[in-house]
C-alpha positions in Angstrom: 25.0 -24.7 -16.0 21.4 -24.5 -18.0 19.7 -24.7 -14.8 21.4 -21.6 -13.6 20.7 -19.9 -16.8 17.1 -20.7 -16.7 16.6 -19.5 -12.9 18.6 -16.6 -13.7 16.7 -15.8 -16.6 13.2 -16.2 -14.6 14.6 -13.7 -12.0 16.3 -11.1 -14.1 16.5 -9.3 -17.5 19.4 -7.5 -19.0 17.9 -4.0 -17.6 17.9 -5.5 -14.0 21.8 -6.7 -14.8 22.6 -3.2 -15.7 20.8 -1.7 -12.7 22.6 -4.6 -10.4 26.2 -3.8 -12.2 25.7 -0.1 -11.2 24.7 -0.4 -7.6 26.9 -3.3 -6.7 29.8 -0.6 -7.0 27.7 2.1 -5.3 24.7 1.4 -3.7 24.3 5.1 -2.9 23.3 6.0 -6.4 20.1 7.7 -6.6 17.1 6.3 -8.7 17.4 9.2 -10.5 21.3 8.8 -11.2 20.7 5.1 -12.3 17.9 5.9 -14.7 19.7 8.6 -16.1 22.9 6.3 -16.7 20.9 3.6 -18.2 18.4 6.0 -20.3 15.4 4.6 -18.2 12.9 6.5 -16.3 13.0 6.7 -12.7 9.5 4.9 -12.3 10.8 1.9 -14.2 14.2 2.0 -12.2 12.4 2.2 -9.0 9.9 -0.8 -9.9 13.0 -3.0 -10.7 14.8 -2.3 -7.6 11.4 -3.2 -5.7 11.1 -6.4 -7.5 14.5 -7.3 -7.1 14.6 -6.4 -3.5 11.3 -8.3 -3.1 12.5 -11.6 -5.0 15.9 -11.5 -2.9 17.9 -10.6 -5.7 19.0 -7.7 -3.7 19.4 -8.8 0.0 20.5 -5.6 1.7 22.4 -2.2 1.0 25.6 -2.2 3.1 28.5 -0.2 3.7 32.3 -1.8 3.0 34.4 -1.2 5.8 38.2 -1.2 5.5 39.1 -3.2 8.5 42.7 -2.3 8.3 42.1 1.2 8.7 40.0 0.6 11.8 42.7 -1.2 13.5 41.7 -5.0 12.4 45.0 -5.9 10.7 44.8 -9.8 11.1 43.0 -11.7 8.9 42.4 -15.5 9.3 41.1 -18.5 7.7 40.1 -21.4 9.8 39.1 -24.7 8.8 37.1 -26.9 11.1 36.3 -30.5 11.0 33.2 -31.2 13.1 31.1 -34.4 14.4 28.6 -34.7 11.4 25.6 -34.2 13.3 26.7 -31.0 14.9 27.9 -29.1 11.8 24.7 -26.7 12.0 24.9 -26.1 15.9 28.6 -25.1 15.4 27.9 -22.8 12.3 25.2 -21.0 14.4 27.6 -20.8 17.5 30.4 -19.3 15.0 28.1 -17.0 13.1 27.4 -15.1 16.6 31.0 -14.1 17.1 31.7 -10.7 16.6 34.8 -11.2 14.6 33.5 -13.5 12.2 32.8 -12.3 8.7 31.8 -15.4 7.1 30.8 -19.1 8.0 30.8 -21.8 5.2 29.6 -25.0 5.0 32.1 -26.8 2.7 32.6 -30.2 1.3 36.2 -31.9 1.7 38.4 -32.9 4.6 37.1 -30.0 6.6 33.5 -29.2 7.5 33.4 -25.4 8.1 35.4 -22.5 6.9 35.6 -19.4 9.1 37.0 -16.1 7.7 37.6 -13.7 10.6 39.2 -10.2 11.4 41.4 -9.2 14.4 43.2 -6.1 15.8 45.9 -8.6 17.2 47.5 -12.3 17.2 46.6 -12.2 21.0 42.9 -11.7 19.7 43.0 -14.5 17.1 44.7 -16.6 19.6 41.7 -16.1 22.3 39.2 -16.7 19.7 40.8 -20.2 18.3 41.2 -21.4 22.1 37.4 -20.2 22.7 35.9 -22.1 19.7 38.3 -25.3 20.5 36.2 -25.5 23.5 33.0 -26.3 21.6 32.5 -30.0 22.4 31.7 -31.0 18.6 34.9 -29.4 17.1 37.4 -32.2 16.3 40.3 -30.3 14.7 41.0 -27.0 13.2 43.5 -25.5 11.0 43.9 -21.8 11.1 46.0 -19.7 8.4 46.8 -16.2 9.0 46.0 -14.3 5.7 49.0 -12.2 4.7 48.0 -10.1 1.9 44.3 -9.7 0.9 44.2 -9.6 -2.9 40.6 -9.3 -3.6 37.9 -9.1 -1.1 34.5 -8.0 -2.8 30.9 -9.3 -2.1 29.9 -9.2 -5.3 31.0 -10.8 -8.9 29.9 -9.7 -12.4 26.7 -11.4 -13.4 25.3 -12.5 -16.9 22.4 -14.3 -18.7 24.7 -16.4 -20.4 
């Protein structure tokens, strides 16, 4: 825990965290709006944002889509066992698939976790059959997600 705190303090301070807290929920806020909310000058906020981008704390600004409203009502979690030397190769293949939202290299019985969204069970079925043709995948377990309780790219951060 101390390592994280030391590293975090090197990258950000309390003002940076306040800026991040504002933009994590609404990245469309203008620099002037952020400055006003924090009682700082726009130039200070602009410099801070540029530094957070340059250091990689802010990786990019994105729109969060409601997949269900776009007709993608099937969410799935797939766990894969992969031959050890090929885990990275399989992850790269999976990351190129258009319905894949996330690929995680994990510990435990399985090596890779994949989060996907589809418009139908048939599309999910086709995806599973396609990835099982990859020769290095030894085993898979797919779960359809019945209800999304929380799906957020950000958490609250602090210096403690």
